[in-house]
Structure formats: C-alpha cells, structure tokens
Biopython code that builds the backbone (N, CA, C, O; Angstrom):
import numpy as np
from Bio.PDB.StructureBuilder import StructureBuilder

atoms = [
    (1, "UNK", "N", (-7.161, -2.310, 17.270)),
    (1, "UNK", "CA", (-7.187, -3.038, 18.028)),
    (1, "UNK", "C", (-7.873, -2.583, 19.220)),
    (1, "UNK", "O", (-7.741, -1.445, 19.670)),
    (2, "UNK", "N", (-8.679, -3.573, 19.777)),
    (2, "UNK", "CA", (-9.718, -3.302, 20.754)),
    (2, "UNK", "C", (-9.223, -2.735, 21.999)),
    (2, "UNK", "O", (-8.050, -3.005, 22.258)),
    (3, "UNK", "N", (-9.841, -2.032, 22.799)),
    (3, "UNK", "CA", (-9.393, -1.497, 24.255)),
    (3, "UNK", "C", (-9.268, -2.585, 25.199)),
    (3, "UNK", "O", (-8.534, -2.421, 26.174)),
    (4, "UNK", "N", (-9.964, -3.812, 25.019)),
    (4, "UNK", "CA", (-9.701, -4.671, 25.834)),
    (4, "UNK", "C", (-8.423, -5.409, 25.717)),
    (4, "UNK", "O", (-7.772, -5.798, 26.687)),
    (5, "UNK", "N", (-8.079, -5.591, 24.395)),
    (5, "UNK", "CA", (-6.793, -6.454, 23.961)),
    (5, "UNK", "C", (-5.607, -5.264, 24.400)),
    (5, "UNK", "O", (-4.679, -5.661, 25.105)),
    (6, "UNK", "N", (-5.635, -3.945, 24.023)),
    (6, "UNK", "CA", (-4.676, -3.031, 24.662)),
    (6, "UNK", "C", (-4.407, -3.324, 26.219)),
    (6, "UNK", "O", (-3.338, -3.677, 26.717)),
    (7, "UNK", "N", (-5.532, -3.112, 26.816)),
    (7, "UNK", "CA", (-5.154, -3.403, 28.164)),
    (7, "UNK", "C", (-4.749, -4.539, 28.681)),
    (7, "UNK", "O", (-4.198, -4.408, 29.774)),
    (8, "UNK", "N", (-4.829, -5.592, 28.279)),
    (8, "UNK", "CA", (-4.216, -6.995, 28.338)),
    (8, "UNK", "C", (-2.949, -6.957, 27.876)),
    (8, "UNK", "O", (-2.125, -7.404, 28.673)),
    (9, "UNK", "N", (-2.548, -6.585, 26.896)),
    (9, "UNK", "CA", (-1.106, -6.489, 26.529)),
    (9, "UNK", "C", (-0.549, -5.339, 27.723)),
    (9, "UNK", "O", (0.529, -5.585, 28.263)),
    (10, "UNK", "N", (-1.248, -4.184, 28.086)),
    (10, "UNK", "CA", (-0.197, -3.472, 29.047)),
    (10, "UNK", "C", (-0.061, -4.298, 30.421)),
    (10, "UNK", "O", (0.981, -4.411, 31.068)),
    (11, "UNK", "N", (-1.075, -4.749, 30.682)),
    (11, "UNK", "CA", (-0.801, -5.383, 32.108)),
    (11, "UNK", "C", (0.025, -6.775, 31.956)),
    (11, "UNK", "O", (0.578, -7.266, 32.940)),
    (12, "UNK", "N", (0.075, -7.331, 30.791)),
    (12, "UNK", "CA", (1.017, -8.537, 30.463)),
    (12, "UNK", "C", (2.757, -7.800, 30.759)),
    (12, "UNK", "O", (3.597, -8.160, 31.584)),
    (13, "UNK", "N", (2.812, -6.922, 29.951)),
    (13, "UNK", "CA", (4.028, -5.799, 29.915)),
    (13, "UNK", "C", (4.468, -5.586, 31.192)),
    (13, "UNK", "O", (5.582, -5.986, 31.530)),
    (14, "UNK", "N", (3.634, -4.922, 32.063)),
    (14, "UNK", "CA", (3.720, -4.663, 33.243)),
    (14, "UNK", "C", (4.415, -5.732, 34.333)),
    (14, "UNK", "O", (5.392, -5.533, 35.054)),
    (15, "UNK", "N", (3.572, -6.951, 34.210)),
    (15, "UNK", "CA", (3.856, -8.217, 34.759)),
    (15, "UNK", "C", (5.257, -8.731, 34.581)),
    (15, "UNK", "O", (6.029, -9.051, 35.485)),
    (16, "UNK", "N", (5.506, -8.767, 33.103)),
    (16, "UNK", "CA", (6.748, -9.180, 32.944)),
    (16, "UNK", "C", (7.822, -8.141, 33.429)),
    (16, "UNK", "O", (8.816, -8.565, 34.020)),
    (17, "UNK", "N", (7.674, -6.901, 33.219)),
    (17, "UNK", "CA", (8.685, -6.206, 33.890)),
    (17, "UNK", "C", (8.779, -6.094, 35.566)),
    (17, "UNK", "O", (9.687, -5.464, 36.107)),
    (18, "UNK", "N", (7.671, -6.824, 36.354)),
    (18, "UNK", "CA", (7.815, -6.796, 37.710)),
    (18, "UNK", "C", (8.513, -8.078, 37.912)),
    (18, "UNK", "O", (9.308, -8.142, 38.850)),
    (19, "UNK", "N", (8.324, -9.112, 37.157)),
    (19, "UNK", "CA", (8.906, -10.382, 37.380)),
    (19, "UNK", "C", (10.518, -10.398, 37.403)),
    (19, "UNK", "O", (11.239, -10.891, 38.270)),
    (20, "UNK", "N", (10.978, -9.581, 35.963)),
    (20, "UNK", "CA", (12.049, -8.983, 35.897)),
    (20, "UNK", "C", (12.771, -8.516, 37.068)),
    (20, "UNK", "O", (13.710, -9.097, 37.612)),
    (21, "UNK", "N", (12.259, -7.443, 37.393)),
    (21, "UNK", "CA", (12.831, -6.771, 38.473)),
    (21, "UNK", "C", (12.832, -7.607, 39.897)),
    (21, "UNK", "O", (13.610, -7.241, 40.777)),
    (22, "UNK", "N", (11.839, -8.882, 40.149)),
    (22, "UNK", "CA", (11.744, -9.413, 41.189)),
    (22, "UNK", "C", (13.119, -10.527, 41.161)),
    (22, "UNK", "O", (13.870, -10.704, 42.120)),
    (23, "UNK", "N", (13.239, -11.250, 39.739)),
    (23, "UNK", "CA", (14.155, -11.957, 39.855)),
    (23, "UNK", "C", (15.745, -10.952, 39.931)),
    (23, "UNK", "O", (16.614, -11.350, 40.706)),
    (24, "UNK", "N", (15.918, -10.101, 39.365)),
    (24, "UNK", "CA", (16.990, -9.537, 39.748)),
    (24, "UNK", "C", (17.341, -9.321, 40.933)),
    (24, "UNK", "O", (18.494, -9.591, 41.270)),
    (25, "UNK", "N", (16.341, -8.735, 41.921)),
    (25, "UNK", "CA", (16.647, -8.414, 43.246)),
    (25, "UNK", "C", (16.791, -9.869, 44.164)),
    (25, "UNK", "O", (17.461, -9.885, 45.197)),
    (26, "UNK", "N", (16.127, -10.992, 43.687)),
    (26, "UNK", "CA", (16.391, -12.065, 44.622)),
    (26, "UNK", "C", (17.323, -12.798, 44.263)),
    (26, "UNK", "O", (17.905, -13.430, 45.145)),
    (27, "UNK", "N", (17.652, -12.907, 43.195)),
    (27, "UNK", "CA", (19.092, -13.780, 42.753)),
    (27, "UNK", "C", (20.178, -13.018, 43.149)),
    (27, "UNK", "O", (20.152, -11.797, 42.996)),
    (28, "UNK", "N", (21.315, -13.693, 43.734)),
    (28, "UNK", "CA", (22.336, -13.148, 44.007)),
    (28, "UNK", "C", (23.178, -12.876, 42.459)),
    (28, "UNK", "O", (23.016, -13.557, 41.447)),
    (29, "UNK", "N", (24.024, -11.792, 42.595)),
    (29, "UNK", "CA", (24.871, -11.466, 41.279)),
    (29, "UNK", "C", (26.025, -11.839, 41.692)),
    (29, "UNK", "O", (26.343, -11.816, 42.881)),
    (30, "UNK", "N", (26.995, -12.332, 40.479)),
    (30, "UNK", "CA", (28.231, -12.833, 40.593)),
    (30, "UNK", "C", (28.904, -11.480, 41.416)),
    (30, "UNK", "O", (29.605, -11.724, 42.398)),
    (31, "UNK", "N", (28.697, -10.139, 41.030)),
    (31, "UNK", "CA", (29.435, -9.337, 41.484)),
    (31, "UNK", "C", (29.345, -9.040, 43.067)),
    (31, "UNK", "O", (30.247, -8.550, 43.746)),
    (32, "UNK", "N", (28.086, -9.433, 43.507)),
    (32, "UNK", "CA", (27.749, -9.449, 44.989)),
    (32, "UNK", "C", (28.932, -10.602, 45.718)),
    (32, "UNK", "O", (29.642, -10.435, 46.710)),
    (33, "UNK", "N", (28.862, -11.324, 45.165)),
    (33, "UNK", "CA", (29.630, -12.676, 45.550)),
    (33, "UNK", "C", (31.167, -12.343, 45.491)),
    (33, "UNK", "O", (31.923, -12.853, 46.318)),
    (34, "UNK", "N", (31.596, -11.559, 44.596)),
    (34, "UNK", "CA", (32.803, -11.208, 44.447)),
    (34, "UNK", "C", (33.158, -10.233, 45.609)),
    (34, "UNK", "O", (34.035, -10.525, 46.422)),
    (35, "UNK", "N", (32.460, -9.076, 45.668)),
    (35, "UNK", "CA", (32.437, -8.227, 46.904)),
    (35, "UNK", "C", (32.631, -8.782, 48.042)),
    (35, "UNK", "O", (33.540, -8.414, 48.788)),
    (36, "UNK", "N", (31.683, -9.888, 48.377)),
    (36, "UNK", "CA", (31.692, -10.461, 49.694)),
    (36, "UNK", "C", (33.054, -11.105, 49.844)),
    (36, "UNK", "O", (33.737, -10.857, 50.838)),
    (37, "UNK", "N", (33.561, -12.099, 48.690)),
    (37, "UNK", "CA", (34.760, -12.757, 48.823)),
    (37, "UNK", "C", (36.056, -11.696, 49.175)),
    (37, "UNK", "O", (36.919, -11.814, 50.045)),
    (38, "UNK", "N", (35.856, -10.618, 48.165)),
    (38, "UNK", "CA", (37.164, -9.513, 48.687)),
    (38, "UNK", "C", (37.058, -9.150, 50.082)),
    (38, "UNK", "O", (38.020, -9.239, 50.844)),
    (39, "UNK", "N", (35.856, -8.724, 50.458)),
    (39, "UNK", "CA", (36.048, -8.040, 52.216)),
    (39, "UNK", "C", (36.150, -9.451, 53.019)),
    (39, "UNK", "O", (36.654, -9.310, 54.133)),
    (40, "UNK", "N", (35.816, -10.647, 52.720)),
    (40, "UNK", "CA", (36.369, -11.766, 53.372)),
    (40, "UNK", "C", (37.600, -12.021, 53.710)),
    (40, "UNK", "O", (38.077, -12.334, 54.801)),
    (41, "UNK", "N", (38.245, -11.809, 52.333)),
    (41, "UNK", "CA", (39.762, -12.037, 52.156)),
    (41, "UNK", "C", (40.785, -10.773, 52.955)),
    (41, "UNK", "O", (41.847, -10.945, 53.553)),
    (42, "UNK", "N", (40.076, -9.567, 52.727)),
    (42, "UNK", "CA", (40.732, -8.758, 53.264)),
    (42, "UNK", "C", (40.677, -8.693, 54.820)),
    (42, "UNK", "O", (41.553, -8.161, 55.503)),
    (43, "UNK", "N", (39.614, -9.259, 55.280)),
    (43, "UNK", "CA", (39.402, -9.418, 56.599)),
    (43, "UNK", "C", (40.355, -10.533, 57.295)),
    (43, "UNK", "O", (40.908, -10.352, 58.380)),
    (44, "UNK", "N", (40.466, -11.701, 56.519)),
    (44, "UNK", "CA", (41.345, -12.567, 56.995)),
    (44, "UNK", "C", (42.849, -12.075, 56.897)),
    (44, "UNK", "O", (43.741, -12.303, 57.714)),
    (45, "UNK", "N", (42.941, -11.295, 55.626)),
    (45, "UNK", "CA", (44.324, -10.799, 55.423)),
    (45, "UNK", "C", (44.929, -9.712, 56.752)),
    (45, "UNK", "O", (46.082, -9.436, 57.085)),
    (46, "UNK", "N", (43.763, -9.327, 57.230)),
    (46, "UNK", "CA", (44.225, -7.925, 58.572)),
    (46, "UNK", "C", (44.592, -9.235, 59.802)),
    (46, "UNK", "O", (45.644, -9.283, 60.439)),
    (47, "UNK", "N", (43.691, -10.017, 59.899)),
    (47, "UNK", "CA", (43.787, -10.968, 61.143)),
    (47, "UNK", "C", (45.033, -11.755, 61.022)),
    (47, "UNK", "O", (45.671, -11.942, 62.059)),
    (48, "UNK", "N", (45.585, -12.366, 59.631)),
    (48, "UNK", "CA", (46.977, -12.784, 59.486)),
    (48, "UNK", "C", (47.958, -11.985, 59.955)),
    (48, "UNK", "O", (48.780, -12.328, 60.805)),
    (49, "UNK", "N", (47.880, -10.586, 59.257)),
    (49, "UNK", "CA", (48.871, -9.451, 59.498)),
    (49, "UNK", "C", (49.218, -9.312, 61.002)),
    (49, "UNK", "O", (50.358, -9.291, 61.465)),
    (50, "UNK", "N", (48.097, -9.225, 61.669)),
    (50, "UNK", "CA", (47.991, -8.889, 63.057)),
    (50, "UNK", "C", (48.541, -9.860, 64.154)),
    (50, "UNK", "O", (49.242, -9.563, 65.121)),
    (51, "UNK", "N", (47.984, -11.299, 63.721)),
    (51, "UNK", "CA", (48.330, -12.069, 64.786)),
    (51, "UNK", "C", (49.124, -13.484, 64.668)),
    (51, "UNK", "O", (49.241, -14.337, 65.547)),
    (52, "UNK", "N", (49.601, -13.501, 63.438)),
    (52, "UNK", "CA", (50.737, -14.335, 62.805)),
    (52, "UNK", "C", (52.064, -13.875, 62.441)),
    (52, "UNK", "O", (52.322, -12.687, 62.247)),
    (53, "UNK", "N", (52.944, -14.866, 62.344)),
    (53, "UNK", "CA", (54.302, -14.317, 61.896)),
    (53, "UNK", "C", (54.923, -14.819, 62.912)),
    (53, "UNK", "O", (54.465, -15.484, 63.841)),
    (54, "UNK", "N", (56.381, -14.352, 62.630)),
    (54, "UNK", "CA", (57.409, -14.687, 63.439)),
    (54, "UNK", "C", (57.953, -13.467, 64.062)),
    (54, "UNK", "O", (57.810, -12.424, 63.425)),
    (55, "UNK", "N", (58.547, -13.423, 65.187)),
    (55, "UNK", "CA", (59.059, -12.323, 65.919)),
    (55, "UNK", "C", (60.353, -11.334, 65.195)),
    (55, "UNK", "O", (61.554, -11.588, 65.104)),
    (56, "UNK", "N", (59.695, -10.317, 64.810)),
    (56, "UNK", "CA", (60.604, -9.327, 64.267)),
    (56, "UNK", "C", (61.539, -8.633, 65.241)),
    (56, "UNK", "O", (61.271, -8.649, 66.442)),
    (57, "UNK", "N", (62.637, -8.020, 64.774)),
    (57, "UNK", "CA", (63.605, -7.178, 65.489)),
    (57, "UNK", "C", (63.142, -6.247, 66.377)),
    (57, "UNK", "O", (63.818, -5.995, 67.374)),
    (58, "UNK", "N", (61.979, -5.631, 66.157)),
    (58, "UNK", "CA", (61.375, -4.718, 67.029)),
    (58, "UNK", "C", (60.444, -5.330, 67.778)),
    (58, "UNK", "O", (59.591, -4.488, 68.060)),
    (59, "UNK", "N", (60.117, -6.628, 68.353)),
    (59, "UNK", "CA", (59.338, -7.211, 68.937)),
    (59, "UNK", "C", (58.010, -7.415, 68.249)),
    (59, "UNK", "O", (57.131, -8.087, 68.788)),
    (60, "UNK", "N", (57.859, -6.891, 67.154)),
    (60, "UNK", "CA", (56.460, -7.158, 66.594)),
    (60, "UNK", "C", (56.317, -8.250, 65.686)),
    (60, "UNK", "O", (57.354, -8.826, 65.355)),
    (61, "UNK", "N", (55.299, -8.618, 65.251)),
    (61, "UNK", "CA", (55.345, -9.983, 64.303)),
    (61, "UNK", "C", (55.553, -9.643, 62.675)),
    (61, "UNK", "O", (54.999, -8.715, 62.086)),
    (62, "UNK", "N", (56.396, -10.524, 62.140)),
    (62, "UNK", "CA", (56.548, -10.247, 60.638)),
    (62, "UNK", "C", (55.935, -11.486, 59.928)),
    (62, "UNK", "O", (56.286, -12.626, 60.234)),
    (63, "UNK", "N", (54.922, -11.203, 58.881)),
    (63, "UNK", "CA", (54.283, -12.262, 58.186)),
    (63, "UNK", "C", (55.360, -13.154, 57.450)),
    (63, "UNK", "O", (56.509, -12.769, 57.234)),
    (64, "UNK", "N", (54.915, -14.253, 57.128)),
    (64, "UNK", "CA", (55.829, -14.981, 56.312)),
    (64, "UNK", "C", (55.338, -14.602, 54.717)),
    (64, "UNK", "O", (54.294, -14.033, 54.398)),
    (65, "UNK", "N", (56.316, -15.049, 53.909)),
    (65, "UNK", "CA", (56.168, -14.825, 52.340)),
    (65, "UNK", "C", (54.721, -15.396, 51.920)),
    (65, "UNK", "O", (53.986, -14.845, 51.101)),
    (66, "UNK", "N", (54.432, -16.567, 52.598)),
    (66, "UNK", "CA", (53.419, -17.271, 51.946)),
    (66, "UNK", "C", (51.933, -16.383, 52.400)),
    (66, "UNK", "O", (51.001, -16.266, 51.605)),
    (67, "UNK", "N", (51.909, -15.844, 53.696)),
    (67, "UNK", "CA", (51.161, -14.915, 54.037)),
    (67, "UNK", "C", (50.870, -13.507, 53.136)),
    (67, "UNK", "O", (49.803, -12.985, 52.813)),
    (68, "UNK", "N", (52.005, -13.191, 52.920)),
    (68, "UNK", "CA", (52.078, -11.873, 52.164)),
    (68, "UNK", "C", (51.630, -11.880, 50.780)),
    (68, "UNK", "O", (51.073, -10.910, 50.264)),
    (69, "UNK", "N", (51.974, -13.420, 49.933)),
    (69, "UNK", "CA", (51.463, -13.700, 48.808)),
    (69, "UNK", "C", (50.032, -13.895, 48.785)),
    (69, "UNK", "O", (49.423, -13.684, 47.737)),
    (70, "UNK", "N", (49.503, -14.228, 49.701)),
    (70, "UNK", "CA", (47.917, -14.587, 49.657)),
    (70, "UNK", "C", (47.382, -13.231, 49.714)),
    (70, "UNK", "O", (46.504, -12.924, 48.908)),
    (71, "UNK", "N", (47.870, -12.245, 50.705)),
    (71, "UNK", "CA", (47.237, -11.008, 50.801)),
    (71, "UNK", "C", (47.363, -10.270, 49.442)),
    (71, "UNK", "O", (46.494, -9.509, 49.016)),
    (72, "UNK", "N", (48.470, -10.548, 48.827)),
    (72, "UNK", "CA", (48.647, -9.886, 47.518)),
    (72, "UNK", "C", (47.608, -10.290, 46.499)),
    (72, "UNK", "O", (47.043, -9.512, 45.729)),
    (73, "UNK", "N", (47.399, -11.744, 46.590)),
    (73, "UNK", "CA", (46.367, -12.322, 45.695)),
    (73, "UNK", "C", (45.043, -11.443, 46.130)),
    (73, "UNK", "O", (44.383, -10.759, 45.347)),
    (74, "UNK", "N", (44.876, -11.546, 47.055)),
    (74, "UNK", "CA", (43.572, -10.927, 47.633)),
    (74, "UNK", "C", (43.458, -9.199, 46.964)),
    (74, "UNK", "O", (42.500, -8.683, 46.388)),
    (75, "UNK", "N", (44.626, -8.683, 47.255)),
    (75, "UNK", "CA", (44.396, -7.335, 46.819)),
    (75, "UNK", "C", (44.524, -6.870, 45.295)),
    (75, "UNK", "O", (44.455, -5.735, 44.823)),
    (76, "UNK", "N", (44.760, -8.264, 44.595)),
    (76, "UNK", "CA", (44.629, -8.248, 43.217)),
    (76, "UNK", "C", (43.409, -8.744, 42.520)),
    (76, "UNK", "O", (43.230, -8.701, 41.303)),
    (77, "UNK", "N", (42.386, -9.338, 43.632)),
    (77, "UNK", "CA", (41.211, -9.612, 43.076)),
    (77, "UNK", "C", (41.230, -11.374, 43.005)),
    (77, "UNK", "O", (40.189, -11.997, 42.800)),
    (78, "UNK", "N", (42.281, -11.914, 43.163)),
    (78, "UNK", "CA", (42.348, -13.171, 42.924)),
    (78, "UNK", "C", (42.096, -14.017, 44.441)),
    (78, "UNK", "O", (43.003, -14.609, 45.026)),
    (79, "UNK", "N", (40.739, -13.937, 44.908)),
    (79, "UNK", "CA", (40.381, -14.334, 46.312)),
    (79, "UNK", "C", (40.371, -15.688, 46.004)),
    (79, "UNK", "O", (40.863, -16.347, 46.920)),
    (80, "UNK", "N", (40.016, -16.314, 45.112)),
    (80, "UNK", "CA", (40.124, -17.981, 45.195)),
    (80, "UNK", "C", (41.452, -18.392, 45.466)),
    (80, "UNK", "O", (41.529, -19.488, 46.021)),
    (81, "UNK", "N", (42.586, -17.774, 45.210)),
    (81, "UNK", "CA", (43.728, -18.352, 45.795)),
    (81, "UNK", "C", (44.084, -17.829, 46.871)),
    (81, "UNK", "O", (44.839, -18.603, 47.459)),
    (82, "UNK", "N", (43.897, -16.782, 47.495)),
    (82, "UNK", "CA", (43.943, -16.189, 48.848)),
    (82, "UNK", "C", (43.459, -16.508, 49.846)),
    (82, "UNK", "O", (44.098, -16.759, 50.869)),
    (83, "UNK", "N", (42.184, -16.558, 49.725)),
    (83, "UNK", "CA", (41.342, -17.103, 50.868)),
    (83, "UNK", "C", (41.796, -18.616, 51.315)),
    (83, "UNK", "O", (41.897, -18.738, 52.535)),
    (84, "UNK", "N", (42.068, -19.714, 50.596)),
    (84, "UNK", "CA", (42.198, -20.818, 51.257)),
    (84, "UNK", "C", (43.510, -20.909, 52.010)),
    (84, "UNK", "O", (43.602, -21.703, 52.946)),
    (85, "UNK", "N", (44.701, -20.014, 51.598)),
    (85, "UNK", "CA", (46.017, -20.194, 52.248)),
    (85, "UNK", "C", (45.704, -19.298, 53.595)),
    (85, "UNK", "O", (46.037, -19.779, 54.678)),
    (86, "UNK", "N", (45.114, -18.098, 53.555)),
    (86, "UNK", "CA", (44.818, -17.105, 54.692)),
    (86, "UNK", "C", (43.906, -18.043, 55.746)),
    (86, "UNK", "O", (43.980, -17.989, 56.974)),
    (87, "UNK", "N", (43.149, -18.794, 55.068)),
    (87, "UNK", "CA", (42.185, -19.699, 56.229)),
    (87, "UNK", "C", (43.112, -20.814, 56.823)),
    (87, "UNK", "O", (42.983, -21.068, 58.020)),
    (88, "UNK", "N", (43.985, -21.461, 56.119)),
    (88, "UNK", "CA", (44.792, -22.622, 56.700)),
    (88, "UNK", "C", (45.752, -21.832, 57.470)),
    (88, "UNK", "O", (45.882, -22.262, 58.616)),
    (89, "UNK", "N", (46.501, -20.754, 57.176)),
    (89, "UNK", "CA", (47.478, -19.958, 58.283)),
    (89, "UNK", "C", (46.818, -19.766, 59.404)),
    (89, "UNK", "O", (47.393, -20.231, 60.388)),
    (90, "UNK", "N", (45.700, -19.187, 59.625)),
    (90, "UNK", "CA", (45.021, -18.718, 60.685)),
    (90, "UNK", "C", (44.453, -20.064, 61.711)),
    (90, "UNK", "O", (44.664, -20.160, 62.920)),
    (91, "UNK", "N", (43.812, -20.878, 60.990)),
    (91, "UNK", "CA", (43.464, -22.284, 61.653)),
    (91, "UNK", "C", (44.711, -23.041, 62.230)),
    (91, "UNK", "O", (44.624, -23.739, 63.241)),
    (92, "UNK", "N", (45.899, -22.860, 61.516)),
    (92, "UNK", "CA", (47.113, -23.564, 62.250)),
    (92, "UNK", "C", (47.459, -22.953, 63.289)),
    (92, "UNK", "O", (48.206, -23.512, 64.092)),
    (93, "UNK", "N", (46.943, -21.525, 63.529)),
    (93, "UNK", "CA", (47.553, -20.676, 64.364)),
    (93, "UNK", "C", (46.510, -20.943, 65.641)),
    (93, "UNK", "O", (46.789, -20.534, 66.769)),
    (94, "UNK", "N", (45.545, -21.515, 65.410)),
    (94, "UNK", "CA", (44.566, -21.571, 66.695)),
    (94, "UNK", "C", (43.360, -20.633, 66.331)),
    (94, "UNK", "O", (42.517, -20.505, 67.218)),
    (95, "UNK", "N", (43.197, -20.088, 65.380)),
    (95, "UNK", "CA", (41.928, -19.230, 65.381)),
    (95, "UNK", "C", (40.575, -19.699, 64.569)),
    (95, "UNK", "O", (40.548, -20.324, 63.508)),
    (96, "UNK", "N", (39.554, -19.272, 65.280)),
    (96, "UNK", "CA", (38.139, -19.529, 64.590)),
    (96, "UNK", "C", (38.111, -18.543, 63.686)),
    (96, "UNK", "O", (38.371, -17.380, 63.994)),
    (97, "UNK", "N", (37.811, -18.896, 62.556)),
    (97, "UNK", "CA", (37.596, -18.125, 61.236)),
    (97, "UNK", "C", (36.306, -17.322, 61.219)),
    (97, "UNK", "O", (35.242, -17.892, 61.460)),
    (98, "UNK", "N", (36.356, -15.937, 60.925)),
    (98, "UNK", "CA", (35.246, -15.280, 60.888)),
    (98, "UNK", "C", (33.839, -15.753, 59.982)),
    (98, "UNK", "O", (34.021, -16.393, 58.947)),
    (99, "UNK", "N", (32.808, -15.499, 60.304)),
    (99, "UNK", "CA", (31.859, -15.894, 59.226)),
    (99, "UNK", "C", (31.974, -15.339, 57.696)),
    (99, "UNK", "O", (32.452, -14.223, 57.493)),
    (100, "UNK", "N", (31.574, -16.061, 56.767)),
    (100, "UNK", "CA", (31.982, -15.556, 55.475)),
    (100, "UNK", "C", (30.816, -14.881, 55.265)),
    (100, "UNK", "O", (30.652, -14.239, 54.228)),
]
sb = StructureBuilder()
sb.init_structure("model")
sb.init_model(0)
sb.init_chain("A")
sb.init_seg("    ")
for serial, (resi, resn, name, xyz) in enumerate(atoms, 1):
    if name == "N":
        sb.init_residue(resn, " ", resi, " ")
    sb.init_atom(name, np.array(xyz, "f"), 0.0, 1.0, " ", f" {name:<3s}", serial, name[0])
structure = sb.get_structure()
C-alpha cells in the first residue's frame, strides 16, 4: 500500500470518528430527555405538595389522592402519566407552570 493511500485512509477514519462524536454531542439522547422529564415532574410534585390540597387538622395542606398518585408515578419513572396530572392540578389552582 502506498504512503499516499495510507494517509488518505487515516484522514478518512479520523473524519468519520469526528463526525460520530459531533453527532453524539449535538443530538439529544433519550436519557437526557428522560432525566429532564424526571426533574420537571419532581418540580411539579414539590409545588403541588406545597401549595395545593385541602386543609388538614394541623392547619397545613393535605394533597388529594390524585396528586399523590401522580407524584408516585413520577417517582417510579412514569413521567408521561404524572406530568399531565400535576400540570392540570397546578393550573386549576391558578399557578403558572415552571419552564420545562
């Protein structure tokens, strides 16, 4: 194999590696989206626990079972079920939702 051919293959191989690394860095991965959803779900759950519910015996707020179920969904990783319920609960109580 000639020196020129070896050099061309080396450059091509390096370019392929670079493009692969670039694609991995630029394209969002499902794991990142899932962790973002989990963080958003947790944030909604914290807001719902703190600011929604009915008055408890000690003067604090007690969340309803729907809210608790949605928070449980979030904790189990089922953010697709938990997020809409928590968003609806917060909106119906006059809250502006945090950025996702």
